[in-house]
DRENBA-980341 format. One record per residue (C-alpha): x, y, z; residue in one letter. Coordinates in steps of 0.5 Angstrom, whole numbers, plus 500, padded with zeros to 3 digits. Example, Ala and Ser with C-alpha at 12.3 -4.5 7.8 and 13.67 -1.06 7.14 Angstrom:
525491516A527498514S
END
This chain:
500500500X506505501X508504494X505509489X501506484X497508478X490507476X490508469X493512463X489515458X491518451X485521448X484526442X481533442X474530442X474525447X475519443X481513445X487514442X491509447X489507454X491502459X487501466X491498472X485498477X479493477X474500479X472500472X469493471X468493463X469497457X462501457X464504464X471505462X468509456X463513460X469515465X473517459X468522456X466525463X473526465X474529458X468534459X470536465X477538463X476540456X475547457X482548462X488550459X493545460X498546454X504549458X504545464X500539467X494541471X491537477X484536479X480531483X475527479X470522482X475521488X481520484X487525483X487526475X494530472X493532465X496535459X494537452X498538446X495539439X489535438X492530444X490530451X494526456X491523463X494520469X489517474X491516481X488514488X485520492X491519497X496519492X502524491X501529486X508530484X509522483X503522478X506529475X512525474X509519470X505524466X511528464X515522463X509519458X509526455X516527453X517519451X511520446X515526444X521523443X518517439X514521434X520526433X517532436X510531431X505530437X498529434X493524433X495522426X502521428X500518434X495513431X501511425X505509431X500506436X505500437X510505440X505508444X503502447X510499448X511506452X505505456X508498458X515501460X512506464X507502468X506495470X500492473X499499476X506499479X511505476X517502473X520508469X519515469X525518465X523519458X530518455X530511458X523509456X524512449X530508448X527501451X521502446X526504440X530497442X524493442X522496435X529495432X529487435X522486432X524489425X531485425X531479420X531472423X538471420X540477425X537475431X539470437X536464438X532467444X530473440X528468434X524464439X520470442X519472435X516465433X512465439X509472438X507470431X504464433X500468439X498473433X495467429X492464434X488470436X485471429X
END
């Protein structure tokens, strides 16, 4: 309980629609409840000016920190007793890492074209609600190395990398 944790990280567009979201809490049991939370959060925050610095708000007994750039809205949610500075650090790490990965062109079109990188970015920042990393350079570096590994030809991969790639392809084919 003394370990800081995150309830969710949301990346919404300028109309409140999902671009990339990750929930780490069971408070939102199904997709419709999650979408309702996202819409009401967007409605509450859309008139604020969170473009230069992160804003902090209480919303439905949660602390929300958020920041906007172009047509994207970045949100990090924590419990009402969570440290706001830690939440802002997570938000800034996510925000800056996305900026690095998208080479400074942070908008909805670019985000959707590189959605895989953004989702990997979320995985590098938080796992199961526990904060793993907040340094944008480290996050972007890990995400970039994952995407380079995946793009490498099978002949250039180590045995373990080749097995991981094969396992990933098998999992994808089973999920189709």
